[in-house]
N, C-alpha and C positions, 0 to 999 in steps of 0.2 A: 504494499499500500504506499503511495506517495505521501510525503509530508510536505509542509509548506517550504521546507528547506531543500527539497529535491531540486537540483539545477534544471532538469527538464521541465518540471512543473513551473518553476519560477520564470522560465523563458516564455511561458504563455502570456505573461503580462507585457512582454515586448511584442509578441505576435498580435496581441489584441489592440495595438495602437492604431488609431485612425488619423493619418496625416491631414493637416489643414493646408490645402493647396492655395497658392496665390492665384490671382486672376491671370489668365494667359494673355499677354500682350498680342495685339493683332499683328505685330511685325514678325513674330516667329511662332506664336501659338504654344509657347513652352511655359508650363506651370512649375512652381517651386515649392518644396516643402522640406521639413526636417523630421527625423525620427531619432529615437534613442536606441542604442545597443549596449550590451555589457562590454566593458574593457576586457574582461576575462570571462569567457563563456562557461568555464568550469566553476565560476563563482559569481553568478548573475546578480546577487545582492550587493555586490561591491560597486566600485566606481563605474560611471556610465560615460559613453561617448555619444556625440551627436553626429549623424550622417546626413549630409545635404543631398537631397534628391531633386530630380527634374523629370518632367513628363510632357510628351507631346501626343495627345490622343489621336487614335485613328478617327477619321471623320465620320465613318458610317458604322455604327455598332453592329449592324447585321452582317458585315463583311469582316469584322475584326476577328483575328485569330489568336489574340492574347497579347502578352507583353514581350518586348525584346530589350534585354539589357546589353549595353555595350561598354567595353572597358579597353583602354590602352595605356601606354606610358609605364615607366618604372625601371626596375622592379618596384612594386608597391603602388603603381598608378601615378607615380611622381612624374611631373611634366606631361600628364595626359590631359585629354579633353574633359574627363569627369562629367560635370553637369552640363557641359556644352554639347554633349553627343547628340541629343534629340535634334538641336538646331542644325548640327553638322550633317545629319542623315535625312533632313527634311526633304531634300531634293530627290531622294531615292524612292522607288515603288514601295519600299518597306513602310514608309510613313502612311500609306493608305490602308494597310492591313494590320499594323501593330500599333499598340501604345508604345512609343519609344521611350525608354527609361534610361536616364543617366544618373550617376552619382559620384561624388568625390570620395574615393576610398579613405578609410580611417586615417587621420593624420594629415590629409592633403586638402587644398582648396578651402571651401567653406565648411568642411567637417571639422570636428575638434582637432586642433593641430597637435602634431608631435614636433617639438622644437629641439634644436641642437645648437650648441654655441658655435660661433664662427671663430676658428683658431688661426693664429698666425702661421705661415709656412716659411721655412727657411731655404728649402731646395729651390733653385731657379727653374723656371718653365723651360723644359728641354725635352724634345721628342726622342732624343738619343742620349740620355744622361750617361756620363762617364761613370766608371766604377767608383770613383771618389765621391760621387754624390749619393751613393746608395744609403749610407747611414742617415744622412739628413732627410732623405725621402721617407725612410722607415720611421724616423722620429716624428716627422710631420703627421703621419697617419696614426701613430700612437697618441699624439696630442689631440688629433681629430676625434678619436674614440674616447679620450677622456672628456672632451667637450660634449660628445653625445651623451655620455653617462651623467655629467653634471646637470644638463638640461632636461634629458629624457627620463633619467632615474628608473623607477620601477615600472614605468609605462612601456618601455621599449620591448621587453620580451613578448608582449601581446600584439605587436604589430607584425603580423605574419600573414602569409598567403592563406593558411587555413582559416584564420579569423576573418579575413576579407571574404572568403567563401561563406563563412557562417553569417556575415553581415548580409551577403546576397540572399541567403535563405530567409533571414529576417525580413528583408525587403519583400520577397515573394509572399510571405505570410501576411505582412502588413497590407499588401495590395489585394489580398484575397484570391490569389491565383493558384490553381492546382499545379501548374508547371510554369517554367520560364523558357524562353528562347534566348539564344546568346550569340553575340558577335564580339570576338575578342581579337585584339591586335597586340603583337609584341608580348609584353608581360601578361596582357589579357589572355593570351593563348594558354599560358601555364595556369593562370587563375581559372579559366573555363575547364581545363582538364582536372584540376583539383576539386572544383565544385561538382563535376560529374562523378568523380571518384567518391566523394563524401555524400552526395545527395542525388544519386543517379536516377531514382524514380521521379525526381522533380525537374529534370532537365529534358526538354523536348529537342528542338532542332538547334544545332550549334555550328558556327563557322569559326575556325581559327586561322588567322591571317598573319603571316610573317612570324613563324613559330620559334619558340625556344626549344631546345632539345630536351626531351623528357628525362633523359638519363644523366644529364650534366649538373654539376654543382654550378652555383652562380659564378665562381671563379672561371670554370671551364667555359661557361657561356660567354663571359666577357672576353676571355683570351681567344676564342674562335673568331673574333673580329679581325685579328691580325692576319691569319691565312685568307680570310674572306677579302680583305682589302688587297692583299698581295695578288689574289686570283684576278681581281678586276684590273689591277695595274698590268698584269701580264697580258690580259686580253687586249687592253689598250695598246701595249707595246707591239703586239703582233699586228694590229691594224696600222699603226704608225710605220712599222717596218715595211709595209707594202706601199708606202707613200713617201719614200725618202726624198723624192724630188720636191715635195711640198715642205717637209720638215727638216731634212738634213740631219736626222738623228741616228741613222744606221739602217741597214737592210735586213737585219734579223732582230727578233725580240730581245735576244740577249744583248745585242749592241745597243738598242734603245734604252734598256735598263741601265746599262753602263753609262750612257749619256745622262740619264737621270742622276746617277750618283756623282757624275762630274759637276752637275749643277748644284747638287747638295754640298759638295766639298767647296765650291766656289763661295757659296754663302757662308759656310761655317768658318772660312778662313778670314772673313772680313771682321773688323772691329765691331762688336755688338751685333754680329751676324747670327748668333744662335736663336734669338726669338723669331727672326724671319725664316731661318732654316727650318724651325719647328712648325711655323705656319705652312711653309712649303710642304713638309711631310704630311700635314693634315690635308692640304689641298690635293695632293697626289692620291690619297684615298677617297676623298669626297668626290672629286671631279671624275675619277676613273669609273666610279659606280654609275654616273650619269652619262649614258652613251651620247646625249646631245652635246656634251661638253668636251668630247674627245679632241676636236680640232683646237679648241681653246687651250686644253691642257698641252697639246703638242707645241703650240706657239709659246706657251708660258715656259716649258722646259727649254726650248731652243733659245728664248730670250734671256732667261736667267743664266744659262750655260755661257752665252756670249757676252752678257753685260754685267751680271752679278747683281749688286744691290739696287741700281736704278730700275731694272726690269722687275725685280722682286717687289719693290715699292709699288709699281703700277699693278702688277697682277694679283698681289695679295692684299690690296687695300680693304677689300670687303670680307676677307677670310675671317672666320670666328672659330674660337675654341668651344667644344662641347664637353660637358654642359656649361652654360653661361655662368658667369660669376653672380652670386646672390648678394643682393644689397638690401637686406631686411633688418638693418640695425645690427645689434650684437648677436642675433640668432638667425637660423635658417631652418628649412624643412628638414627633419631628421628621418623621414620615412625610408628613403633609399638605403641609408646606412643600416637601419633596423631590419628591413625585410631581407636584405642580402645576407644577414647573419643567421637566418633560419636554417641555413645549411653550413656545414663545416668548412673552414678554411685552414690551409697549412699554418702551423705556428712556428715552424723552423724557417728563419729568415734566409737561410741558404738556398731554400727552394725558390724564393723570389729572386735572389741574386742571380742564380743560374739561368732562370727563365728570362730575366731581363737582358742578360748577355746574348741569349739565343735570339730573342726578339729584336734586339738592336741590330743584329746581323741580317735577319731574314724578314722581319715584319715591322719596320719602323713606320710604314705608311699608314695614314689614317690614325695616328697616335697609338699604334699597336703596342709599343713598349709600355705605355701607361696602363694598358690592360694586364700586363704581367707583373707590374710592380706591387709592392705591399698595399693592402687595403685595410680598412679598419677591422676586417675579419681576422687578420693576423693577431689582433690584440683584443679580441672580443671580451667585453666586460660583463657578460651575463651568459647563463646557460639556458638555451631554449627550453621552454616548458614541455614541448612535445616534438616528436620527429616530423619531418616533412611527410605530406600524404603520399601513400603509394599509389601511383597512377594506374588506373584500370578503367575500362568502359563497363561501369557497373549499372546496367539496367537502362541506359539511355540509347536512343537510336544512332546509327552511324550518321556522320555528318561530313563536312568538307574541311580540308586543310589547304591553304593557299600559300605558295611560296614563290619568290623569284630566285632564279638560279645564281644571281649575283648580288643578293641582299648582303650589304656590308655590316648590318647591325645584328641580325639573327641568321646565323650561318644556315644555308639551305638544307644541310643534312638534318637539321633539327626538324624541319617540316616533314621530311620523309620518315624519320624515326617516329614522330608523333602520329602520323597517319597509319603506320604499321601497328603501333601499339593499341590505338583506339579502333582500328578497323574502318577508318574514314577514307573517303576518296581524296586523292592528292591532285591538286591543280598546280602545275609548275608553269611559271612564266619564263619563257626562253629568252636568253640574251637580254637580261634586264637586271639593273641594279636597284630597282625600286623597292620600297618598303611601305608596308601598310597600303595594300593595293585596292581592295574593293572600295568603291565609292569615292576614292581620293586620288587615283592615278589615271582615270580616264581610259581604262582597258575594257572595251565593250565585251570581249569574250568572257573575262573574269566576272564582270558585272552580271552578265546574263546567266552564267552558271550559279552564282550565289543567289540571284533573284529567283531562278527556277526552283532552287532548293528551299529557301526560306519562305517563299510564297506558296509553292505548290507541292513541296515535298519531293521533288524530282531530283534524284542523284544521277550523275553520269554512270553509264554501265561499267566503266573502267577508269583508271587514272587518265588525266587529260594533260596535254602540253599545249599551252596557248602562246602565241607570238607576243613579244614585247611591243609596246606602242611608242617607244622612244627611239626614233631612227638614228642610226649613226650619221655623222655629218656627210654632206655631199662633196667629198674631196676625192677626186679621181685616183684610182690606184695607178701605180707605175705600170707602164707597158711591160709585158713579158717578152723575152727573146723568142 
């Protein structure tokens, strides 16, 4: 017999909430509301968090087929659309059949924030840091984790993907829906798989776009960006090699990559050239992923190789580092740091030292070395209260996984692995470095497949390969003998 202290019984109080929705403005038709959830679902009588919701209702109740939640950003939903998702999807056919639901995951946006102190850094910004900088880099992240602990305290262990999935289940209950439909991008793909593994009977149709790898730690996921960026740069180098008359960088991919390194060395040799060299490394990854910028990238490499700093100043003026610097006073959002610690990280600093050396040689493009360096996980100041969810398709129907073969953020192998694990159909966009594709990248083949599934339940009979929609520049190839 349940008592009033039984956690599952106490959750009923949260499920019986009835949100008070704001009036929907005529401009976007999106309503807003807030609900409460437990900080710790194993102790629901304890502290509470507020979750900010949004909703854009389907116009015709007779054709409505339920609710569709959407999540991106992260890990943790950090830098995601959150409550802006219903407005972002309003132009799609989904808005005619679903109530579109957005929410700011716990700790982010207008939900109860998780804060972290902003700490000073001593290591210089360098995409290829020398061995001598390693201890300063490690100490910066030790200090960052100390700042996380001071500001986040006892809250941090409860900011995990499993708890965001439980928040989604509370949202479903509050909305009075027997099931939800789901559209997840990037971190949202992992969240969707976790929700399905925990609450499989409550998940109907699901689409996972730009997938994380189901078997990787967060460190492995981040480090996979190094090889992904290298693969895009090698594809670009092969294209440039066939157009030596236009670019003068060499007639083989290997020679083009050697010319890239000559440009890198020219920048690094200049006084105060390291920051520009670092931006150049970032641009090599970012712009090689975008096929439309391949000519621009070729001109940039040729210009920097010939001129050095003057050309770099012109070509890199708009280049930015990701993630952007946070200027929120003495604190910042601490969700990314907390959620990535739900999985274990190496505590032996020699592991990071060796990986950084290897990445400096092989994968410096797109800030690959920064993905191999120590992170706050090396100095984790709490023990996660539970293990990550074991992913499985537990009672929900097969869905769709969408991946671009040149995605520089979430390695394409992750999508293939997730599709195999969950028994989903895999949609691969060929010759594309795009990320978060459905509804945002203008790919009509992908949009049609996702719409057919989410609206009518039609899955392709087999895995599908779709052409990319970003054409390579119209630079004539060199004539062959």
